N, C-alpha and C positions, 0 to 999 in steps of 0.2 A: 232567339238570341238571349244569352244570359249576361246580365250586368250586375256586378258587385259595386256598390257605391258607398264610399267612406266607411269601409268595414274596419272595425277595431276589435282587438282581442288581446287580453292579457292572461298570463299565467303567473299568479302572485304579483311580484314587482316587475316581472319581465314583460315588455311589450312585444307581442308576436306580430301584430298588424296594427298600424296607426293610420287610419283613414285611407285604407288600401282600395284601389279601384281596378277592376278587370272587366273586359268584355270578350265574349267568345261567341262567334256566329254559329247559327244552327248547322248541324251536320259536320262541323269541323273538329279536328283533333288538335288540342292544345297540350303541349308538354311543359311542365314546370321542372326546371333543372337547377340543381345547386346542392351544396353540402347540407349535412344534417343540421337541424336547429334553425332553419330559415322559415319554417311554418308551412311547408308544402303539404305534408300529410294532414296537418291541422286544418288547412283550408278544405280539403276533401271531407274530413270528418264534420266540419261545420255545415257544409252543404248537405250532408247526409243526415243531419240532425243529431250526430253523435257527440258534438261539442257545441256549447252555447256561444253564439255571437254576442259580444257585449253591446255593440251599437253598429248602425249602418243599415243599408237597404239591399235586398236581393230582388232583382226584377227579372222575370222570365217572360219573354214575348210580350213585353209592355204591361205585364201584370205584376204588381208588387206582391211578393211572397212574405208572409209574416215570419220574421226570424225566430219567433217563439214557437212556431208550429212546423218547422222544417221536417221534423221526424215523421210527421203525418202526411206530408205532401208527395213523398216518393219522387222528389226532384232528382236525387242522385242515388244510383245503385253503386255500392262500394265493393270493390274487389280487393280484399285484404292482402297484404304482403305475404303473410304466412298462411293464407287460404282460410284458416279458422273453420274448417269442416268438422262436424261432430263425428268423432271416431266410432261411436257406438251406433250410428245411423247409416243406413244404406245411402247411396248416391241419390236415389229418388226421394228418400225421406229428408235428406239434407236440403233438397230444393223445395219441397212442399211445406216444411214445418212452419216457416215464418209467414207465408201467405195465408195459411190456414189459421194460425194462432193470432196474428196481428191484423190481418186484413179481412178476416172472416170469409175467405174464399172457400167455396164448397170444395171438398176433397176431390171430387171427380174432375172439376175444372182445373184444380191445381195439378193433378196428375197428368191431365191432357196437355197443359201448358209445359210442364216439366219434360214430358216425352218429346214434344215438338222441339224444345231447345236442345235436348240431348241428341236428337237425330241431326239437327243442324250442325252441332259441334262434333259429330262423329263419335258419340258416346252412347248410342242407343243400346249397345250390348253390355253396358256397364251399370245399368240402372239399379241392379240388385246387389252390387258388390259394395265393400266398405272401403273407406279412404286409404287404409294401410296398403291395399293391394294396387293402388294407382301409381303411375309414374308422376314425376313433378309436372310434366306438361298436361297430363290428364287432370290432375288436381286443379291446375290453373283454369282449365276449361270448365270444370265443375263449379269453381268459384265464380267464373264469369256467368255461367248459366243461372246460378243462384241470384246474382245481382240483377239479372234480367227478368227474373220471375215477377217482379213488381211493376214491370213496364215503366222503368224510370225514364225521365226526360234526358238524363245525362248518365253516362257510366264513368266512374272514377276508378283509376287503378293506382294502387300504392306499390311502387317498386315492383312491377310485374315480372321483371327478368332477373331479380337479384340472386336467386338460387338456381338459375337454369343454365345449362350448357349452351353453346352457340346454336346447336340444331333446334333446341326447344325455344330459344330466344326468337329464332326465325318463325317458329310456329305461332308464338304470341303476336309477332308483327303481323302475320297473315290474318289472325283473328281481328285485330284492331282495324286493319285496312278493310276487311270484309264488312265490319260494322259501319265503317265510314261510307262504303258504297251503298249501304242501306239507309244512309242519312242520319245515323245516330251520332249525337254530340258526345265527345269523349275528352276527359281530362286525365293526363298521365303524369304521375310523379315519378321521376327517375334520376339516378346519378349518371346514367349512361347516355352521353351526348350523341354517340353514333346511333344508338337505338332511337333516340328522340328525333334525330334528323331523318331517319328512315320512315317514320310514321306520321310526322307532324305537319300541320298546316302552319302552325306558329309555335315558337319556343320562347318561353320567358325564363330568364335566370333570376332566381331568388336567393339572396344571401342573408345569413344571420345578421341581425342588427348589432 
């Protein structure tokens, strides 16, 4: 179970979160829905250690996680809205770069892990291709595989269907539901209420202050 207790965050003079509380049960899919400016993406970035939390507590399975060291805890694997794949690297290298550089994972182990994920996601034949040759749905799956390389406790998705046609949106739905069946906790940021209803155990609407 993930608990956020009294989380506060400011950007300049703007208050994004003011003593915000959230609980998500293990293995559940939570969707955060609402217009831009409400802090949905910021919340994911904070849990991934990409944004600093000003104050509050993060508790995972009854263990308090230091808000100053979230970037080292691999609590949340982040699937970026625009994928952020390195265009000059192959799919396999996109997956293995961070674990090798930031986690000191042996290359052989990183490659083995990457190939397992690519096979699971139906991308095993694409490990040596470059992102420009992939479809939007394939890029989404590569981005998901990269997020899973660090064995995160939670996977967070930032607008995973924003640039996808209806068929590819259904593909993303299937991936999220497959992860749910495996017991992976997931947080999804989306503007798409129908998509949220299709995948979620719980939906929370967040509006700008």
